[in-house]
N, C-alpha and C positions, 0 to 999 in steps of 0.2 A: 764904578763902586763895587767893592767886594761883597760877597754874600754874608750878611750878618749872622746867619745860622752857622756857617763854617767857622767864622771868627769866634763865635761863642763856644763851639765845641773845642776849638784849639785852645782858647783861654782856660777852659775847665780841665782839659787834658794836662796842661802844664801846672795848673793849680793842684791837681791830684798828685802828680809825680813829685812836685816840690813838697807837698804835705807829707808824703811817704818818706822822702829823704829827711825832712826836718824832724820826723818822729822816729827815725832809726829803723824803719821797715825795710828800706833798701839803702845801700851804701852811698850811691850817687847816680848822677845822670848816665854815666857810661855803663854802670851796672844795669840800669833799666834798659838802655839801648841793647846791650848784650842779651838780656833776658827776652826782649821782644823781637830781636832781629832787625833793629833799626840802624841804618847807616848814621853814625853819630854826626857827620857833617850836615846831613839833612835835618837831624834833630836840632842842632844848634842854630842852623839857618832859620828853621821854622820858629824857634823860640825867640829869635831876635826880630821876627817880622810876622805878626799874627795873620797878615794878609797874603803870605807866600803860597798858600794852598799846597803844601808838601805833605801834610799829615795824611796817613792812610789808615784804613780800618784795622789792619793788623797791629798798628801801634797801640791801640786802646784795649785790645782783647786781654792782655795780662792784667790790666787794671781791674777789669771785671772778674776774671776767673781766678786770679791769684791773690788779689788784695781787697776783694769785696766792695769795690767801688760801684755805686749804683749806676747802672747803664742809663736809666731814665734821666738821672741828674746830668750825667756826662753828655748825653745827646740833646736834652731839652732845657736843662737848668732847673727843672722842677724836682722838688723833693730834696733830701739830704745827700751829701757826698757818699755816704756809706749805705749799703743795702741793709735793711732791717732784717734781723734774724727772727723767723717765726717759730 
């Protein structure tokens, strides 16, 4: 059985990227891959199989640093998708 924590992070990663695409913050999946330095074949393979364990830490960094995605939510599922501004 695959690790449920890894699967959860993967699901939230794609949820965040798709949200950003859907809201016009980024143009598309390939744009995000280029921004983050992700091999798009690995991105699409991971997207089609949440249990593939291809996702790497550097994939998620732009979500946090460039798009204000809440790292706690991304890693644990707790809190909201976006970091609150204080």
